[in-house]
C-alpha positions in Angstrom: -20.2 69.3 98.8 -21.8 69.2 102.2 -20.8 66.2 104.4 -23.7 64.8 106.2 -23.5 64.2 109.8 -22.8 60.4 109.7 -20.1 60.6 107.0 -18.6 63.6 108.7 -18.4 61.7 112.0 -16.8 58.8 110.3 -14.2 61.0 108.6 -13.2 62.9 111.7 -13.1 59.7 113.8 -10.8 58.2 111.0 -8.6 61.2 111.2 -8.3 61.0 115.0 -7.6 57.2 115.0 -5.9 56.3 111.8 -3.8 59.4 111.3 -3.2 60.2 115.1 0.2 61.5 115.6 1.2 61.9 112.0 4.6 63.3 113.0 6.8 65.2 110.8 6.8 62.1 108.6 4.2 62.8 106.1 4.7 61.0 102.9 6.0 62.7 99.8 3.4 60.6 98.0 0.1 61.5 99.7 -3.1 59.6 99.0 -4.4 61.5 95.9 -8.1 60.7 96.6 -7.8 63.2 99.5 -7.1 66.1 97.3 -8.4 68.2 94.4 -5.6 67.9 91.8 -4.5 70.7 89.4 -2.2 68.9 86.9 0.8 71.0 85.9 0.2 73.7 88.5 3.0 74.6 91.0 2.2 76.4 94.2 3.4 79.6 92.7 0.9 79.0 89.8 -1.9 78.3 92.2 -1.5 81.8 93.9 -0.9 83.6 90.7 -3.9 82.1 88.8 -6.5 83.0 91.6 -7.6 86.6 92.2 -8.8 85.4 95.7 -5.2 85.2 96.9 -3.7 88.2 95.1 -2.8 90.0 98.2 -1.1 87.0 99.9 0.7 86.5 96.5 2.0 90.0 96.8 3.3 89.2 100.4 5.0 86.0 99.2 6.7 87.8 96.4 7.9 90.7 98.7 9.3 88.0 100.9 11.3 86.6 98.1 9.8 83.1 98.2 7.8 82.9 95.0 10.7 81.2 93.2 10.9 78.6 95.9 7.2 77.8 95.5 7.8 77.5 91.7 10.3 74.6 92.1 10.3 71.2 93.3 9.4 70.5 96.9 6.8 69.1 99.2 5.2 72.1 100.8 2.0 72.9 102.7 0.6 76.4 102.3 -2.1 77.9 104.4 -3.2 80.7 102.1 -5.3 83.5 103.5 -7.9 85.0 101.2 -8.0 88.7 100.3 -10.7 89.2 102.9 -8.5 87.6 105.6 -5.5 89.9 104.6 -7.7 92.9 104.6 -9.1 92.2 108.0 -5.5 91.7 109.3 -4.5 95.0 107.9 -7.4 96.8 109.3 -6.7 95.6 112.7 -3.4 97.3 112.5 -4.7 100.6 111.0 -3.3 99.8 107.5 -5.0 100.1 104.2 -3.1 97.9 101.8 -0.2 95.3 101.6 2.0 98.1 100.5 1.8 99.6 104.0 3.6 96.5 105.3 7.4 96.4 105.6 9.4 93.8 103.8 10.2 92.2 107.2 6.5 92.0 107.9 5.9 90.3 104.6 8.6 87.8 105.4 7.2 87.0 108.7 3.6 86.5 107.3 4.7 84.4 104.4 7.1 82.1 106.4 4.4 81.7 109.1 2.0 80.1 106.5 4.4 77.8 104.8 5.4 74.3 105.9 8.3 72.1 104.3 6.0 69.0 104.5 2.8 67.7 103.1 -0.3 67.8 105.5 -3.9 67.1 104.4 -6.5 68.1 107.0 -7.0 64.4 107.8 -3.4 64.4 108.9 -3.8 67.2 111.3 -5.1 65.3 114.2 -2.8 66.2 117.0 -2.8 69.4 118.8 -0.1 70.8 116.5 1.6 70.1 113.2 4.7 68.0 113.8 6.8 70.0 111.3 7.6 73.7 112.0 6.9 76.4 109.6 9.4 78.3 107.7 10.0 80.4 110.9 10.8 77.3 113.0 7.4 77.7 114.8 4.7 75.1 115.3 1.2 75.7 114.2 -1.6 74.5 116.6 -4.3 72.4 115.1 -7.8 71.2 116.1 -10.3 69.1 114.3 -13.8 70.8 114.2 -16.8 71.3 112.0 -17.8 74.7 110.3 -21.3 76.2 110.4 -22.6 73.9 107.7 -21.3 70.9 109.5 -18.2 70.3 107.3 -15.2 68.6 108.8 -12.4 71.5 108.8 -9.4 72.3 111.0 -8.9 75.3 113.4 -5.4 76.8 113.4 -4.0 78.6 116.4 -7.4 78.6 118.1 -9.1 81.1 115.6 -8.1 80.6 111.9 -10.2 78.0 110.0 -9.4 76.1 106.8 -12.1 76.8 104.2 -14.3 73.7 103.0 -15.2 75.4 99.8 -16.9 78.4 98.3 -16.9 80.7 95.3 -15.1 84.1 95.6 -14.2 86.4 92.7 -15.0 83.4 90.3 -12.5 81.2 92.0 -13.5 77.9 93.5 -11.3 77.3 96.6 -11.1 74.3 98.8 -9.1 72.8 101.7 -6.7 70.0 100.6 -6.2 71.5 97.1 -3.2 69.6 95.5 -0.5 71.1 93.3 2.6 69.5 91.9 4.7 70.5 94.7 2.4 70.5 97.7 -0.9 71.1 99.2 -2.8 74.4 99.6 -5.4 75.1 102.3 -7.3 78.4 101.9 -7.8 79.9 105.4 -10.2 82.7 106.6 -7.8 84.6 108.8 -4.0 85.4 108.8 -2.2 83.1 111.1 -0.3 84.9 113.8 2.4 83.5 116.2 3.5 85.5 119.1 7.1 86.6 119.3 6.8 87.5 123.0 8.9 85.6 125.6 7.0 83.0 127.7 7.2 85.3 130.8 5.5 88.0 129.0 2.7 85.7 127.8 2.1 84.8 131.3 2.1 88.4 132.5 -0.7 89.4 130.3 -3.0 86.4 131.2 -5.3 87.4 134.1 -6.2 83.8 134.7 -2.8 82.9 136.0 -2.0 86.1 137.9 -1.1 84.3 141.2 1.4 82.0 139.5 2.9 85.0 137.7 3.2 87.0 140.8 5.1 84.1 142.4 7.3 83.7 139.2 8.4 87.3 139.7 8.7 87.4 143.5 11.0 84.4 143.6 13.2 85.5 140.9 12.4 82.3 138.8 11.3 84.8 135.9 15.1 85.3 135.3 15.5 81.6 134.7 13.3 81.6 131.6 14.7 84.5 129.6 16.9 82.6 127.2 15.9 82.5 123.5 19.0 81.2 121.5 22.8 80.5 121.7 24.0 83.2 119.4 27.5 81.8 119.4 26.5 78.6 117.6 27.4 78.7 114.0 26.4 75.6 112.0 28.3 76.8 108.9 31.6 75.8 110.7 30.8 72.1 110.5 30.8 69.7 107.5 28.6 66.8 106.9 29.8 63.5 108.3 29.5 60.1 106.6 29.5 56.9 108.6 28.2 53.2 108.3 25.7 51.9 110.8 25.5 48.2 110.5 24.7 47.8 106.7 23.6 51.3 106.1 25.8 54.1 104.6 24.3 57.4 106.1 25.2 61.0 106.3 24.6 63.5 109.3 24.7 67.2 109.6 24.7 69.4 112.6 21.6 71.1 113.9 20.6 74.3 112.2 20.1 76.2 115.3 20.5 76.1 119.1 17.4 77.6 120.5 16.6 77.6 124.2 13.1 76.9 125.4 10.9 76.3 128.4 7.5 74.5 129.1 5.4 75.8 132.0 2.6 74.0 133.7 0.4 76.5 135.3 -2.6 76.2 137.8 -5.1 79.0 137.0 -6.1 81.2 139.9 -9.4 79.2 140.6 -7.3 76.0 141.3 -5.3 77.8 143.8 -8.3 79.3 145.6 -9.8 75.8 145.8 -6.6 74.3 147.1 -6.3 77.1 149.8 -9.8 76.4 151.1 -9.1 72.6 151.2 -5.9 73.2 153.1 -7.4 75.8 155.4 -5.1 78.4 154.2 -6.5 81.9 154.9 -5.8 84.7 152.4 -5.1 87.7 154.7 -5.5 91.2 153.2 -6.0 89.6 149.7 -2.3 88.4 149.9 -2.6 85.5 147.6 1.3 85.3 147.2 1.6 84.7 151.0 -1.3 82.0 150.7 0.7 80.3 148.0 3.9 80.4 150.0 2.1 78.8 152.9 0.8 76.2 150.4 4.3 75.5 149.1 5.6 75.0 152.7 3.2 72.2 153.1 4.8 70.2 150.3 8.5 71.1 150.6 9.0 71.5 154.4 7.5 67.9 154.8 9.9 66.5 152.0 12.8 64.4 153.4 15.1 65.6 150.5 14.8 69.2 152.0 14.6 68.2 155.8 17.7 70.2 156.6 16.0 73.4 155.3 12.8 73.2 157.2 12.2 76.5 159.1 15.4 78.1 157.5 13.5 80.2 154.9 10.9 82.8 155.2 8.3 84.9 153.3 10.6 87.9 153.4 13.2 85.9 151.4 11.4 84.3 148.5 14.6 84.4 146.2 16.6 82.2 148.4 17.4 78.8 146.8 16.0 76.9 149.7 12.7 78.8 149.8 9.7 76.6 149.6 7.8 78.9 147.1 10.8 79.3 144.8 11.1 75.4 144.8 7.4 75.2 144.1 7.6 77.5 141.0 10.8 75.9 139.7 9.2 72.5 139.7 6.5 73.7 137.2 9.0 74.5 134.5 10.7 72.1 132.2 14.1 73.0 130.6 12.8 72.5 127.1 10.2 73.9 124.7 7.2 71.4 124.1 4.7 73.0 121.7 1.8 70.5 122.2 0.7 68.0 124.6 1.2 65.2 122.0 4.9 65.8 122.3 4.9 65.3 126.0 4.8 61.5 125.7 6.1 59.2 123.0 4.7 60.2 119.5 1.6 58.4 118.4 2.0 56.6 115.0 -0.2 57.1 111.9 -0.4 53.5 111.0 -0.7 51.8 114.3 -2.5 54.4 116.4 -0.2 53.5 119.3 2.8 55.4 120.7 5.9 54.7 118.7 6.9 51.1 119.5 4.8 50.8 122.6 1.8 48.5 123.1 -0.6 51.1 124.5 -3.2 48.3 125.3 -1.0 47.0 128.1 1.0 50.0 129.3 0.6 53.7 129.4 3.1 55.7 127.4 5.4 57.7 129.9 8.1 60.2 129.6 10.2 61.9 132.2 11.6 65.4 132.2 14.0 67.4 134.5 12.6 70.6 135.8 14.2 73.9 136.8 14.1 72.7 140.5 17.6 71.1 140.7 17.7 67.2 140.9 13.9 66.7 140.2 11.8 65.4 137.3 8.1 65.2 136.5 6.5 62.1 135.1 4.2 62.6 132.2 1.8 59.8 131.4 -0.8 59.3 128.6 -3.7 57.2 129.8 -4.4 54.4 127.5 -4.9 51.3 129.7 -8.2 50.9 131.5 -7.0 47.7 133.5 -3.5 46.4 134.0 -2.1 43.0 133.7 -2.9 42.3 137.4 -6.6 43.3 136.8 -6.3 46.5 138.7 -8.2 49.7 137.6 -5.9 52.0 135.8 -8.5 54.6 134.6 -9.9 56.0 137.8 -11.3 59.5 137.2 -8.9 59.9 134.2 -9.9 60.3 130.5 -8.5 57.8 127.9 -6.0 59.5 125.6 -5.3 62.5 128.0 -2.0 63.3 129.6 -1.3 63.8 133.3 1.6 64.9 135.5 2.8 62.5 138.3 0.1 60.0 137.8 0.3 56.6 139.3 -3.0 55.0 139.4 -3.5 51.0 139.7 -6.3 50.9 142.3 -6.2 49.8 145.0 -2.4 49.8 145.3 -1.8 53.3 143.9 -4.4 56.1 143.6 -2.6 59.1 142.5 -4.8 60.7 139.7 -2.2 63.2 138.8 -2.7 66.7 137.4 -4.6 66.8 133.9 -2.8 68.8 131.2 -5.1 70.9 129.2 -4.4 70.9 125.5 -6.7 74.0 124.9 -5.3 76.5 122.4 -6.8 80.0 123.0 -6.4 83.1 120.8 -6.2 85.3 123.6 -4.5 84.8 125.9 -1.7 83.2 123.7 0.1 80.1 125.0 2.9 79.8 122.6 5.9 82.2 122.6 9.3 82.8 121.1 11.0 80.8 123.8 8.3 78.6 125.4 4.8 77.3 125.8 2.6 77.0 128.8 -0.3 74.6 129.6 -3.0 74.9 132.1 -3.3 72.1 134.7 -6.3 71.3 136.9 -4.6 70.4 140.1 -1.5 71.5 142.1 1.7 69.8 141.2 4.8 69.7 143.8 7.7 67.5 144.3 6.1 66.2 147.6 7.0 63.4 149.8 4.3 61.3 148.3 5.5 62.1 144.7 9.1 61.0 145.4 8.3 58.0 147.6 5.3 56.5 145.8 4.6 58.1 142.4 8.3 58.1 141.3 9.5 55.0 143.1 9.5 53.0 140.0 11.6 51.9 137.0 12.4 55.1 135.1 12.8 54.4 131.4 13.9 57.2 129.2 14.6 57.4 125.3 18.0 59.1 124.9 16.1 61.7 122.7 14.2 62.6 126.0 17.3 63.0 128.0 18.9 65.9 126.0 16.5 68.9 126.1 18.2 70.5 123.1 16.8 67.7 120.9 13.1 68.5 121.6 13.5 72.4 121.8 15.0 72.4 118.3 12.6 70.0 116.8 14.9 66.9 116.2 13.0 64.3 118.1 11.2 62.0 115.7 12.2 64.0 112.7 11.6 62.4 109.4 9.4 59.8 107.8 9.8 56.5 109.8 7.9 54.3 107.3 10.5 54.8 104.4 14.2 53.8 104.3 16.8 55.4 102.2 19.2 53.5 100.0 21.6 51.2 102.0 24.5 52.1 99.7 24.0 55.8 98.7 23.2 58.3 101.5 20.8 61.2 100.6 23.3 64.1 101.3 21.0 66.8 99.9 20.3 69.8 102.1 16.7 68.6 102.5 16.7 64.9 102.4 13.5 63.3 101.2 12.9 61.1 104.2 14.5 63.2 106.9 17.9 63.9 108.4 20.3 62.3 110.8 22.2 64.7 113.1 25.5 64.7 114.8 26.4 67.0 117.7 29.4 69.3 118.0 31.1 69.5 121.4 29.2 72.0 123.6 25.9 71.6 121.8 24.4 69.3 124.4 24.5 70.5 128.0 26.1 68.0 130.4 27.9 66.1 127.6 31.6 65.9 127.0 33.7 63.9 124.5 37.0 63.8 122.8 37.8 65.0 119.2 37.8 61.5 117.8 34.1 60.8 118.8 31.2 61.3 116.3 27.9 61.4 118.3 25.0 60.7 116.0 21.2 60.7 116.4 19.6 58.5 113.6 16.2 59.5 112.4 13.4 57.0 113.3 12.6 53.9 111.2 9.7 51.6 112.1 11.6 48.6 111.0 14.8 49.3 113.0 15.3 47.4 116.3 15.2 50.7 118.2 12.6 51.8 120.9 10.6 54.6 119.5 12.5 54.2 116.2 15.5 56.3 116.5 18.9 55.6 118.1 22.0 57.4 119.3 25.4 56.1 118.0 29.0 56.6 118.9 31.6 56.2 116.2 35.4 56.4 116.2 37.9 56.4 119.0 35.2 57.7 121.3 35.4 58.7 125.0 32.0 60.4 126.0 30.7 61.4 129.4 27.2 62.5 130.0 25.3 63.7 133.2 22.5 61.2 133.9 19.0 62.3 134.8 18.3 62.9 138.5 16.9 60.2 140.8 14.0 61.2 143.0 15.4 60.0 146.3 18.8 58.8 147.7 19.5 55.0 148.1 20.7 52.1 146.0 19.9 52.5 142.2 20.6 50.4 139.1 21.4 52.0 135.8 20.7 50.1 132.6 21.2 50.6 128.8 18.8 49.3 126.3 20.2 48.6 122.9 20.3 46.3 119.9 23.3 44.0 119.7 24.8 43.4 116.1 27.9 41.7 115.0 29.1 44.9 113.4 29.2 46.8 116.6 32.0 47.3 119.1 32.9 47.0 122.8 33.2 49.9 125.4 34.2 50.3 129.1 31.6 52.0 131.4 32.6 54.4 134.2 30.3 55.9 136.9 30.5 58.6 139.6 29.8 62.2 140.8 33.1 63.7 139.6 33.0 63.8 135.7 36.8 64.0 135.6 37.4 61.0 138.0 35.0 58.2 137.3 35.2 54.6 138.5 35.3 51.7 136.0 32.3 49.4 136.3 32.9 45.7 135.7 34.0 44.2 132.4 33.5 45.9 129.1 30.1 45.9 127.4 30.3 43.8 124.2 27.5 44.7 121.6 28.4 41.8 119.5 27.0 39.3 122.0 23.4 38.2 121.7 21.3 36.7 124.5 21.5 33.3 122.8 25.4 33.5 123.0 27.2 31.4 125.6 27.9 34.7 127.7 24.2 34.8 128.4 21.5 32.1 127.9 23.0 30.1 125.0 20.7 27.4 123.9 18.3 28.2 126.7 17.2 31.2 124.8 13.9 30.1 123.0 12.1 32.8 121.0 10.5 34.0 117.8 9.9 37.5 116.6 6.3 37.3 117.6 7.2 36.7 121.2 5.1 33.5 121.3 7.8 31.3 123.0 8.4 33.8 125.8 4.7 34.3 126.5 4.1 30.7 126.6 6.4 30.3 129.6 4.8 30.0 133.0 5.5 32.8 135.4 7.8 30.6 137.5 9.9 29.9 134.3 9.9 33.6 133.4 11.1 34.4 137.0 13.8 31.7 136.8 15.0 33.1 133.5 15.1 36.6 134.8 17.2 35.6 137.8 19.8 33.9 135.6 20.0 37.0 133.3 20.0 39.3 136.4 23.0 37.4 137.7 24.7 38.1 134.3 23.7 41.9 134.6 21.2 41.6 131.8 17.5 41.8 131.2 15.4 41.0 128.2 13.8 44.1 126.6 10.3 45.0 127.9 7.3 43.0 126.4 5.5 46.2 125.7 8.3 47.3 123.2 8.2 46.4 119.6 9.0 47.5 116.0 6.5 47.6 113.2 6.6 46.4 109.5 4.3 48.9 107.7 4.2 46.7 104.6 2.7 43.6 106.5 1.2 45.4 109.4 3.1 43.0 111.6 4.6 43.7 115.1 7.9 42.2 116.1 8.4 42.3 119.8 11.8 43.2 121.3 11.5 40.9 124.2 11.3 38.0 121.8 14.5 38.8 120.0 18.0 37.7 121.2 19.5 41.0 119.9 17.4 43.5 121.8 18.1 43.6 125.6 19.2 45.6 128.5 22.4 45.5 130.2 23.1 46.7 133.7 25.8 49.4 133.5 26.3 49.6 137.3 24.6 49.6 140.6 25.5 52.3 143.1 24.6 54.2 146.2 23.5 57.6 145.1 22.7 61.0 146.8 19.6 62.6 145.1 21.1 66.1 145.8 24.2 65.5 143.6 24.8 65.1 139.8 26.0 61.8 138.5 27.9 60.9 135.2 28.5 57.8 133.1 31.3 57.5 130.8 31.6 55.3 127.7 35.1 54.7 126.4 35.9 52.6 123.3 37.5 49.3 124.1 37.3 47.7 120.7 40.6 46.8 119.2 40.8 48.7 115.9 37.4 47.4 114.7 37.0 48.3 111.0 33.9 48.8 108.8 31.7 50.4 111.3 34.4 52.3 113.2 33.7 50.9 116.6 30.0 51.8 116.5 28.2 51.6 119.7 24.5 52.2 120.1 22.5 54.0 122.8 18.8 53.5 122.5 17.1 54.0 126.0 18.3 54.4 129.6 16.7 53.0 132.7 17.1 54.1 136.4 15.8 51.4 138.8 15.4 51.7 142.5 16.3 48.8 144.7 12.6 48.5 145.8 11.9 47.4 142.2 14.9 45.2 141.1 15.6 43.6 144.5 13.2 40.6 144.2 14.5 37.4 145.7 11.7 34.9 146.5 10.9 31.9 144.3 8.7 32.8 141.5 9.1 36.6 142.1 10.3 38.9 139.5 10.5 42.5 138.3 7.6 43.2 135.9 8.6 42.4 132.2 6.8 45.4 130.7 
């Protein structure tokens, strides 16, 4: 059964490319040739019939889960052998499974069970895309064992077993049973229940950062775990119709609170101190870090009024440079692996969801704990941009970076590389957060706000609300398979994934009236939705949300990307800094109007779904059309955005379709130190059928430096 080097290499490359980013969308009908099939056996039978797993079987029984594994489902089980369980017990001074408490057994069993199917070939990202039965994500890494067999490393230490004989049993990774897949493993998988702050405290590699985290008081900002007042049992399932689809949505199961921390190891700080000529006096690395922070924040025009008004003796002051430095390293959401930091990579396209990664780098934007700031996270996929400029620099293709903007010679910001390494000790993933090493200092410096982030900021609505990512709802479900149009799957665990609606108070910074239904529809590859999912408003809605922060003050334009359909409705847009007193913005936005309607381009709109007609235009013609649309407060969708037909393998580009476009919500002078809000109020006149449905797909914030192009033939880039 040994795989030779060349075959092994091909298989691992196939796993990395073809199944990259499998998401929590693994099919309920896996490719049978990848598995060893035991016809008629359920997962419970598998454990009962093999002496090699008798101790884990006892743990599962004491956890009360054996009946579940005896019934219908689609589970993945990482089954530790008896030797693995014995080693786990010995490490704790125990002699048998009987010494474990029922609570211990419940934790161990649930840690090893996933409510989805994963073969080893689908474990190609740095973590499984479905959480285990405890709601935690298991880190994964493709590797080879001592006999050069392709296996998977779990949590940086536990290995799947390629195959061996033990107590007369033949065991092998990817064993298939009627209700799932079993992967024997050589160690018990452990997940830390420590807070993220405690994980940082015990890691000597990041002691300088941790010292500053405590000294500035920012440690008190990362102690949340869950909203104990949230009770999902109070809410019913909601049924609605979106275009032609009858669907059902339920509220989230939990409301966890989480954080993601980017940490420079001590060695990075020491190198930077030397580069900047900062002396470490009396081994006081905290003072040196304070001096470094002052270089960034005292020279930032957003904080010019605070220059010289803070000191090393008052590190907890809100205007202190070191406190700002530490806050900027922390996201207000829990991200379990680097693959989640940018749009999810798809199994069948090897591209980020709905993004042509051969012409544009996938990017996401996230607010930090430093008020009114965001970090830009970018995955490097493009070596040369449309203008022929070098995009790669010193970066590595496929890797992710913070505040990178590289298109030499115009922009040469390499950014800080995010290390995806999973270590057994120190542990990186805790109960309420995850931390990543980075290889260079990050700060919200003048260069970052003025040059790196002076660009069009495009965000999927699922990125805007941190609760969605922390609680595992982003990209939830199988995007390749549709449900019945007529009969919603309203079981407790829908086969293809769930749609969610959000009760008032669940999403921070969002307010709406009691007649509003706010729904997140699970992703579909064939929907005209960027990244597959979409947010919808139904009913007599009146919703206000806090928009993400802009990096600098000035004139900004705010846009909404969506798909117009004749079943959708009309809404009035409002904008301002006082959520209770917002100003109406122009005429209502009508989502029944296409770009080829008389309201926009009419017969001047020429297209097909492959984008041929648009791409055949000259640059002058494209610029002319963009100016016409711009005067009408509209833009085509980006040429890098598309949806995918998994049956034919064909891509249908949004920019070539009259239904998918961007509408300018408003243009306003904004102060980057303030919060701003947008309000959507229904303006449809008793629309029936789809109950005034309105779609929110993605949001754009565009500085005047980008959209204010006036010369003949000049245009904002169409990506």
